[in-house]
C-alpha positions in Angstrom: -8.0 0.1 -4.4 -7.4 -1.2 -7.9 -3.8 -2.6 -8.0 -2.6 -0.4 -10.8 -2.8 3.3 -11.5 -4.9 4.9 -14.2 -5.9 8.3 -15.4 -9.6 8.9 -15.4 -11.6 11.5 -17.3 -11.8 14.7 -15.2 -15.6 14.4 -14.9 -15.4 11.0 -13.2 -14.5 10.2 -9.6 -11.3 8.4 -8.8 -11.2 4.8 -7.7 -10.0 3.8 -4.2 -6.4 3.5 -5.1 -5.9 5.7 -8.2 -3.0 8.2 -8.1 -0.9 10.1 -10.6 1.6 12.8 -10.7 3.3 15.1 -13.2 6.4 16.8 -11.9 9.9 15.6 -11.0 11.1 14.6 -7.5 13.1 17.2 -5.6 12.8 16.0 -2.0 14.6 17.7 0.8 14.1 18.2 4.6 12.1 21.4 5.2 11.5 23.5 8.2 13.7 26.3 7.1 12.8 29.9 6.4 11.8 30.3 2.8 11.0 34.0 2.8 7.6 35.8 2.9 4.6 35.1 0.7 2.9 38.1 -0.9 0.0 39.3 1.2 -2.2 39.3 -1.9 -1.5 35.7 -2.7 -4.2 33.1 -2.0 -4.0 31.2 1.2 -4.0 27.9 -0.7 -2.5 27.2 -4.1 -1.4 24.2 -6.1 2.2 24.5 -4.9 1.7 26.0 -1.4 -0.7 25.6 1.6 -0.5 28.5 4.0 1.5 31.7 3.9 3.8 31.5 6.9 7.5 32.3 6.7 8.7 28.8 7.8 8.5 26.3 5.0 7.7 22.6 5.3 8.2 20.3 2.4 5.4 17.8 1.4 5.2 15.4 -1.5 1.9 14.2 -2.9 0.0 13.3 -6.1 -2.0 15.6 -8.4 -5.0 13.5 -7.3 -4.7 15.3 -4.0 -4.2 18.9 -5.0 -6.8 21.2 -3.5 -7.1 23.2 -6.7 -9.8 21.9 -9.0 -8.4 22.8 -12.4 -5.1 21.1 -11.4 -6.7 18.0 -9.9 -7.2 14.5 -11.3 -10.2 14.2 -9.0 -11.6 17.7 -9.1 -14.8 16.8 -7.3 -12.8 16.2 -4.1 -10.5 19.3 -4.4 -12.9 21.7 -2.5 -12.9 19.3 0.5 -9.1 19.3 0.6 -9.0 23.0 0.2 -11.2 23.5 3.2 -9.1 21.1 5.2 -5.8 22.8 4.3 -7.3 26.3 5.0 -8.3 25.1 8.5 -4.7 24.0 9.1 -3.2 27.2 7.7 -5.5 29.3 9.9 -4.3 27.4 12.9 -0.6 27.6 12.0 0.0 31.1 10.6 3.8 30.9 11.0 4.1 27.9 8.7 3.4 26.9 5.1 3.5 23.7 3.2 5.6 23.8 0.0 4.2 21.0 -2.2 6.1 18.8 -4.6 4.4 16.4 -7.1 6.9 13.6 -7.9 6.8 11.5 -11.0 4.9 8.4 -9.8 7.2 5.8 -11.2 10.2 7.0 -9.2 8.4 8.4 -6.2 8.6 5.5 -3.8 12.2 4.5 -4.5 13.5 8.1 -4.4 11.6 8.7 -1.2 13.2 5.7 0.4 16.6 6.8 -0.6 16.1 10.3 0.8 14.7 8.9 4.0 17.7 6.5 4.4 20.0 9.5 3.8 18.2 11.6 6.4 17.0 14.0 3.7 13.3 13.1 3.5 10.7 15.7 3.0 8.8 16.7 6.1 5.7 14.7 5.0 4.4 12.6 2.1 1.4 10.8 0.8 2.1 7.0 0.8 0.3 4.1 -0.8 -0.8 1.8 2.1 1.3 -1.0 0.7 4.4 1.2 1.0 4.0 1.8 4.7 6.1 -1.1 6.0 9.1 0.0 3.9 9.0 3.3 5.8 8.4 2.0 9.4 11.8 3.0 10.6 11.5 6.5 9.3 7.9 7.5 9.9 7.2 9.5 13.1 4.3 8.6 15.6 1.0 10.4 15.1 -0.6 9.3 18.4 -0.9 12.8 19.9 -2.3 14.2 16.6 -4.9 11.6 15.7 -7.7 11.0 18.2 -9.5 7.7 19.0 -7.2 5.3 17.1 -9.5 2.4 18.1 -12.1 3.9 15.8 -10.2 2.8 12.7 -11.1 -0.5 11.0 -8.9 -3.5 12.2 -6.9 -3.6 8.9 -5.8 0.0 9.5 -4.4 -0.7 13.0 -2.8 -3.9 11.8 -0.9 -2.2 9.0 -0.3 1.4 10.1 0.6 0.7 13.7 3.8 -0.7 15.2 4.6 -1.0 18.9 1.6 1.0 19.8 2.5 3.9 17.5 0.3 5.1 14.6 2.8 5.7 11.9 0.5 6.6 9.0 -2.9 8.4 8.7 -4.9 6.1 6.4 -7.3 8.6 4.8 -9.6 6.4 2.7 -10.0 2.8 1.5 -12.0 0.6 -0.9 -13.0 -3.0 -0.9 -13.8 -5.8 -3.3 -17.3 -7.5 -3.4 -19.6 -9.6 -5.4 -21.9 -7.7 -7.7 -25.1 -9.6 -8.7 -28.2 -9.0 -10.7 -31.1 -9.2 -8.3 -33.7 -10.1 -10.9 -31.6 -13.0 -12.2 -31.0 -14.3 -8.7 -34.7 -14.0 -8.0 -35.2 -16.6 -10.6 -32.3 -18.9 -9.8 -31.6 -18.7 -6.1 -34.7 -17.3 -4.4 -33.2 -13.9 -4.6 -30.2 -14.6 -2.5 -26.6 -14.1 -3.6 -24.4 -17.2 -3.4 -22.5 -17.4 -0.1 -20.1 -20.4 -0.7 -18.1 -21.6 -3.6 -20.3 -24.6 -4.0 -23.4 -22.4 -4.1 -21.8 -20.2 -6.7 -21.0 -23.2 -8.9 -24.5 -24.5 -8.6 -26.3 -21.3 -9.2 -23.8 -20.2 -11.9 -24.4 -23.4 -13.9 -28.1 -22.9 -13.8 -27.8 -19.3 -15.0 -25.3 -20.4 -17.8 -27.7 -23.1 -18.9 -30.9 -21.0 -18.7 -29.8 -17.5 -19.8 -28.1 -16.0 -22.7 -25.4 -14.4 -20.5 -22.2 -15.3 -18.7 -22.9 -16.3 -15.1 -19.8 -15.1 -13.2 -16.5 -13.4 -14.0 -13.6 -12.0 -12.1 -10.7 -9.7 -12.9 -7.9 -12.2 -13.5 -5.3 -9.4 -13.8 -5.9 -8.2 -10.2 -4.3 -10.2 -7.4 -6.1 -8.3 -4.7 -9.5 -9.1 -6.2 -8.7 -12.8 -6.1 -6.7 -13.1 -2.9 -10.0 -13.4 -0.9 -10.3 -17.0 -2.3 -6.9 -17.8 -0.7 -7.5 -15.9 2.5 -11.0 -17.4 3.0 -9.5 -20.9 2.6 -7.3 -20.1 5.6 -4.1 -19.1 3.8 -1.5 -16.7 4.9 1.1 -15.0 2.7 3.8 -13.9 5.1 4.9 -14.5 8.7 5.4 -11.8 11.3 8.9 -11.0 10.0 7.6 -10.5 6.5 8.9 -13.8 5.0 6.7 -15.6 2.6 5.1 -18.8 4.0 3.2 -20.1 1.0 5.1 -23.4 1.2 3.7 -24.3 4.7 1.3 -27.1 4.5 -1.8 -25.2 5.4 -1.0 -22.3 3.1 -0.1 -24.5 0.2 -3.4 -26.3 0.6 -5.3 -23.0 0.7 -3.5 -21.9 -2.5 -4.3 -25.1 -4.3 -7.9 -24.9 -3.1 -8.3 -21.4 -4.4 -6.8 -22.3 -7.8 -8.9 -25.5 -8.0 -12.1 -23.4 -7.4 -11.1 -21.1 -10.3 -10.5 -24.2 -12.4 -13.9 -25.5 -11.5 -15.5 -22.2 -12.5 -14.1 -22.5 -16.0 -14.6 -26.2 -16.5 -18.2 -26.1 -15.5 -18.9 -23.1 -17.8 -19.8 -20.8 -15.0 -17.0 -18.6 -16.0 -15.9 -18.3 -19.7 -12.2 -19.1 -20.4 -11.9 -15.7 -22.1 -11.9 -14.2 -18.7 -8.1 -14.7 -18.9 -7.8 -12.0 -21.5 -9.8 -9.3 -19.5 -7.4 -6.6 -18.5 -9.5 -3.4 -18.4 -11.0 -2.9 -15.0 -14.2 -1.3 -16.5 -14.9 -4.4 -18.7 -16.8 -6.5 -16.2 -19.2 -3.7 -15.0 -19.7 -2.7 -18.6 -20.7 -6.3 -19.5 -23.0 -6.3 -16.5 -24.7 -3.0 -17.4 -25.2 -4.3 -21.0 -27.0 -7.4 -19.7 -24.3 -9.9 -20.7 -23.2 -10.9 -17.2 -25.1 -12.0 -14.1 -22.4 -11.7 -11.4 -18.8 -10.4 -11.1 -16.2 -9.5 -8.5 -15.4 -5.7 -8.6 -14.4 -2.7 -6.6 -16.9 -0.9 -4.4 -16.7 2.3 -6.5 -17.7 0.6 -9.7 -21.4 0.7 -8.8 -21.1 4.5 -8.9 -18.7 4.9 -11.8 -19.5 2.1 -14.2 -23.0 1.0 -13.5 -25.0 3.9 -12.1 -23.0 6.7 -13.9 -21.2 5.0 -16.8 -18.3 6.7 -18.4 -19.4 5.9 -22.0 -21.2 8.9 -23.5 -23.0 6.7 -26.1 -24.5 4.4 -23.5 -28.3 4.1 -24.3 -29.2 1.8 -21.5 -32.1 3.3 -19.4 -30.8 5.2 -16.3 -32.8 3.1 -13.9 -31.3 -0.2 -15.0 -28.4 0.1 -12.5 -30.9 -0.5 -9.7 -31.0 -4.2 -10.6 -27.5 -4.6 -9.2 -26.8 -5.4 -5.6 -23.6 -6.2 -3.7 -22.7 -9.0 -1.4 -19.6 -10.6 0.2 -17.3 -12.6 -2.0 -18.2 -16.3 -1.8 -16.0 -18.4 0.5 -15.4 -22.1 1.1 -18.1 -23.8 3.1 -15.9 -24.0 6.2 -14.1 -20.7 5.5 -14.5 -17.1 6.6 -15.5 -14.2 4.4 -12.7 -11.8 3.5 -12.1 -8.9 1.1 -9.1 -7.1 -0.1 -8.7 -3.5 0.9 -6.4 -0.7 -0.3 -6.2 3.0 -0.2 -3.6 5.8 0.5 -2.1 7.2 3.7 -0.2 10.2 4.9 3.0 10.2 7.0 5.6 12.5 8.4 9.4 12.1 8.7 9.8 15.2 10.9 11.0 14.3 14.4 9.8 16.0 17.5 6.6 17.4 18.9 7.0 21.2 18.9 7.6 23.9 16.4 7.8 22.7 12.8 7.4 19.1 13.7 4.2 19.8 15.5 2.9 21.8 12.6 3.7 19.0 10.2 2.1 16.3 12.4 -1.0 18.5 12.7 -1.2 18.8 9.0 -0.9 15.0 8.5 -3.3 14.3 11.3 -6.1 16.3 9.7 -6.4 13.7 7.0 -7.6 11.3 9.6 -9.8 13.8 11.4 -13.5 12.6 11.1 -14.7 15.9 9.7 -12.0 16.0 7.0 -12.2 12.3 6.2 -16.0 12.5 5.9 -16.0 15.5 3.6 -13.3 14.1 1.4 -14.7 10.6 1.1 -18.2 11.9 0.4 -16.9 14.1 -2.4 -14.7 11.4 -4.0 -17.1 8.5 -3.5 -14.5 6.6 -1.4 -14.9 4.7 1.9 -13.8 6.1 5.3 -11.4 4.2 7.4 -13.1 5.2 10.6 -16.2 3.4 11.6 -17.7 6.4 13.3 -17.7 8.4 10.1 -20.3 6.1 8.6 -22.6 6.8 11.6 -22.8 10.6 11.2 -24.6 11.7 8.1 -23.5 15.3 8.7 -20.0 14.1 8.1 -20.6 11.5 5.5 -23.7 11.1 3.4 -22.7 10.4 -0.2 -25.3 9.8 -2.9 -23.7 6.5 -3.6 -25.4 3.1 -3.2 -24.7 0.5 -0.6 -22.4 2.4 1.8 -23.9 0.4 4.7 -23.0 -2.9 2.9 -19.5 -1.8 2.2 -19.0 -0.8 5.8 -19.9 -4.3 6.8 -17.5 -5.8 4.2 -14.6 -3.7 5.6 -14.9 -5.6 8.9 -13.5 -8.6 7.0 -10.9 -6.4 5.2 -7.4 -7.7 4.7 -4.8 -5.2 3.5 -2.1 -6.0 1.0 0.9 -7.1 3.1 3.0 -3.9 3.4 6.2 -5.8 2.5 8.4 -5.6 -0.7 7.9 -9.3 -1.5 4.2 -8.6 -2.0 4.7 -7.3 -5.5 6.3 -10.7 -6.5 3.5 -12.6 -4.7 0.9 -10.6 -6.6 2.4 -11.0 -10.0 3.0 -14.7 -9.5 -0.6 -15.2 -8.3 -1.9 -13.5 -11.4 0.3 -15.8 -13.6 -0.9 -18.9 -11.7 -4.6 -17.9 -12.2 -4.0 -17.3 -15.9 -2.3 -20.7 -16.3 -5.1 -22.5 -14.5 -7.9 -20.7 -16.5 -6.2 -21.4 -19.8 -5.5 -25.0 -18.9 -1.7 -24.6 -19.1 -1.2 -25.8 -15.6 -3.1 -27.8 -12.9 -3.9 -26.1 -9.6 -1.2 -28.1 -8.0 1.6 -27.4 -10.5 0.6 -23.7 -10.7 0.7 -23.4 -6.9 4.1 -25.1 -6.8 5.6 -22.8 -9.4 4.3 -19.8 -7.6 5.7 -21.0 -4.2 9.1 -21.7 -5.8 9.3 -18.4 -7.6 8.3 -16.3 -4.6 10.8 -18.1 -2.4 13.6 -17.7 -4.9 12.9 -14.0 -5.2 12.8 -13.5 -1.5 16.1 -15.4 -1.0 17.7 -13.3 -3.8 16.8 -10.1 -2.1 
């Protein structure tokens, strides 16, 4: 998932974390009788799923409407429509009345309504929101089969005390993109595995080729946290408190920032990387032949290299095949990690019969292998169940490197689902920028970040 939200052209697929919405929030507890739906009305519409007399209220984004001409990812709308039709056929007494809240106010308003006991019956949730709703979300164990089939990061984030509280419907990961033909010349065809190898190979490329050797999105905390995690760092303790000041975590943070400093000082990464804000910039530079390696999202091979957005792109169609993907380099004594994101579904409706059972069944279908496979294939996203990758009848997208991305997800670490993470992310981005531009040493940038995060946590 990219960290931010963005609106994509309708002919492109959405990234792992994109979302948007257009109408205002009007959340209220459903489950009441809302009258009959005309027999001639469609079973599924933009504002309603099903035709039963009993209404259930559900909030989501226009990225997830099942109606193509209303969707911000129209390629995936038919898969969602089929999923909702299956639910409606099995629950003829119920219907889902859909609200599309304005994105900027969605989370806070949803929290307020949940705290007041007036939450909608169900809602789409960013994976990093889930912890804020732990006390309100209702268990899905009886409605989602084979919970052990989910990747470890899903179970670590979406489960508490043995209960699955959110159906994590798709994900994405970060990886190293590299030009195979360039690495054939400079590293026997192998991508760099460690920081030291990246610095060595990168210097050779920078000296021998008229291109930048390596770049990374400085404005994305999640794309750069693997350096910290791979160095053995932890952001929070079990209670959700920041622990960056602990000796081992401080050392990991300094090491990560020192590696970034070394990339710039050796010329492997140009200092202008600090000004790169657009997520499409790095794959665009790579496609144009100006960049040998970069850290990017898994979906960028499909959107920005294989099928570029630019209509005036005159680069031959087969040039994307030069690009391969690998794990993000790590310290010599560290473990590979990658940042993962994605969106989930949850229900606030208590109980296991009647309207509560109907709502939980609706939410559970997002994590059903058949539904997940169809949706992820259509949207060029990654399933959160390992088994879905194994069944090409469920999931067989015409997208490169799905087997590689599956392997990367084993090392996936989710954004900590705690409110303080937003401060950690913004402070980390500032620290990286200050190190890249030479305004701060790794040690001073780390200390400033630690102090600011601790102060914000204490204030809240």
